[in-house]
C-alpha positions as CSV (number, residue, x, y, z in Angstrom):
1,M,-0.2,0.2,0.0
2,F,1.6,3.5,-1.1
3,G,0.8,6.4,1.3
4,K,1.6,7.4,5.1
5,F,0.0,5.8,8.4
6,Q,-2.3,8.3,9.6
7,Q,-4.4,8.5,12.9
8,S,-7.5,10.1,13.2
9,L,-10.1,10.7,16.6
10,L,-13.1,12.6,16.4
11,R,-15.8,12.5,18.8
12,I,-19.1,14.7,18.6
13,E,-22.6,14.9,20.8
14,L,-25.3,14.1,18.4
15,E,-29.1,15.2,20.1
16,A,-30.5,11.1,19.8
17,D,-30.1,8.2,22.1
18,K,-27.4,5.2,21.5
19,S,-30.1,2.9,19.8
20,L,-30.8,5.2,16.8
21,I,-26.9,6.2,16.2
22,R,-26.3,1.9,16.8
23,D,-28.9,1.4,14.0
24,A,-27.5,4.1,11.8
25,L,-24.3,2.3,11.7
26,T,-25.3,-1.4,11.6
27,Q,-28.4,-1.0,9.4
28,K,-27.6,-1.5,5.6
29,D,-31.0,0.4,5.1
30,L,-29.9,3.2,7.4
31,L,-26.0,3.3,6.1
32,K,-27.1,4.1,2.7
33,K,-29.1,7.1,3.6
34,W,-26.0,9.0,5.3
35,L,-22.8,7.3,3.8
36,P,-21.2,10.2,2.2
37,V,-20.4,7.5,-0.8
38,H,-24.0,5.5,-1.2
39,Y,-22.4,2.8,-3.1
40,L,-22.7,-0.6,-0.9
41,T,-22.3,-3.8,-1.6
42,A,-25.8,-6.1,-3.2
43,N,-25.4,-9.0,-0.8
44,L,-24.6,-6.7,2.3
45,P,-27.4,-8.6,4.9
46,E,-30.3,-6.3,7.0
47,R,-28.0,-5.9,9.9
48,L,-24.1,-5.8,10.0
49,A,-23.0,-8.9,12.0
50,V,-19.0,-9.7,12.6
51,G,-17.5,-11.3,9.1
52,N,-19.3,-9.5,7.3
53,T,-17.5,-8.0,4.3
54,F,-19.0,-4.9,2.0
55,S,-17.5,-1.8,0.1
56,T,-18.2,1.7,-0.5
57,F,-16.4,3.0,-3.4
58,S,-12.5,2.0,-3.1
59,L,-12.9,0.4,0.2
60,T,-13.4,-3.3,1.3
61,Q,-14.4,-2.9,5.3
62,K,-15.2,-6.2,7.3
63,V,-16.6,-6.2,10.1
64,E,-13.9,-7.2,13.0
65,S,-16.8,-6.8,16.2
66,I,-19.8,-5.5,17.4
67,D,-21.4,-5.2,20.5
68,E,-24.3,-2.8,22.1
69,S,-21.9,-0.1,22.2
70,G,-18.9,0.0,19.6
71,L,-18.2,-1.4,15.8
72,C,-14.6,-2.0,14.6
73,L,-14.2,-2.6,10.7
74,I,-10.8,-4.0,9.6
75,L,-9.8,-1.7,6.2
76,S,-8.6,-2.4,2.8
77,G,-8.4,-0.9,-0.5
78,A,-7.9,2.9,-0.3
79,I,-7.0,2.8,3.7
80,D,-5.2,-0.8,4.5
81,G,-6.1,-0.1,8.7
82,Y,-9.4,0.0,10.7
83,Q,-12.1,2.4,12.2
84,Q,-13.6,2.0,15.7
85,W,-16.8,3.5,16.0
86,S,-17.9,4.0,20.1
87,W,-21.3,5.9,20.4
88,G,-23.5,6.5,23.5
89,D,-26.3,8.4,24.4
90,G,-25.8,11.8,22.9
91,W,-22.0,11.2,21.3
92,V,-20.4,8.6,18.9
93,Q,-16.9,8.7,17.8
94,S,-14.6,7.9,15.5
95,K,-10.9,5.9,15.4
96,L,-9.3,5.7,12.3
97,E,-6.0,4.4,11.9
98,G,-4.5,3.3,8.5
99,V,-1.7,3.8,5.8
100,S,-3.5,6.1,2.9
101,L,-3.1,8.8,0.5
102,L,-6.0,10.1,1.7
103,P,-5.7,12.5,4.1
104,L,-8.0,10.8,7.5
105,N,-9.4,13.6,9.4
106,L,-10.9,14.7,6.3
107,A,-12.4,11.0,5.3
108,G,-13.3,11.4,9.3
109,T,-15.1,14.8,9.6
110,A,-17.1,14.4,6.7
111,T,-18.2,10.8,7.8
112,L,-19.6,12.7,11.2
113,V,-20.8,15.2,10.0
114,S,-23.2,13.3,7.2
115,L,-23.9,10.6,9.8
116,R,-24.6,13.6,12.4
117,E,-27.2,15.6,9.8
118,F,-28.3,11.8,9.3
119,V,-29.4,11.0,13.0
120,K,-30.3,15.1,13.2
121,A,-33.0,14.6,10.9
122,Q,-34.3,11.1,11.8
123,S,-34.4,12.9,15.9
124,G,-37.0,15.4,14.3
125,K,-39.5,12.6,12.5
126,N,-40.0,10.5,15.8
127,A,-40.1,14.2,18.0
């Protein structure tokens, strides 16, 4: 892999409970609505589980672990590394490490902004 090793750790507050944040990060239909690159592998199950592999643009992601408050993805392609998501009531955090030509802080920020806007719209619908 060409590029340099980079790290990104970002955390934002969201006006949402942890179940909505978890669902946005683990359910196929919701992922399709907020991921900055709106392409997901067609064979992705309705809810992510350990071992699932999916692609978004030039990045392949494999679910390494998943539980009620976290998700870890092994990344290959445009980024060789991993992304760890953690969440709770009112917040979400993304830790991204890997080798890439892409600026990971920029990619991580764009992803979190997109997630925040999606969750905000979903929370407004449920109010």
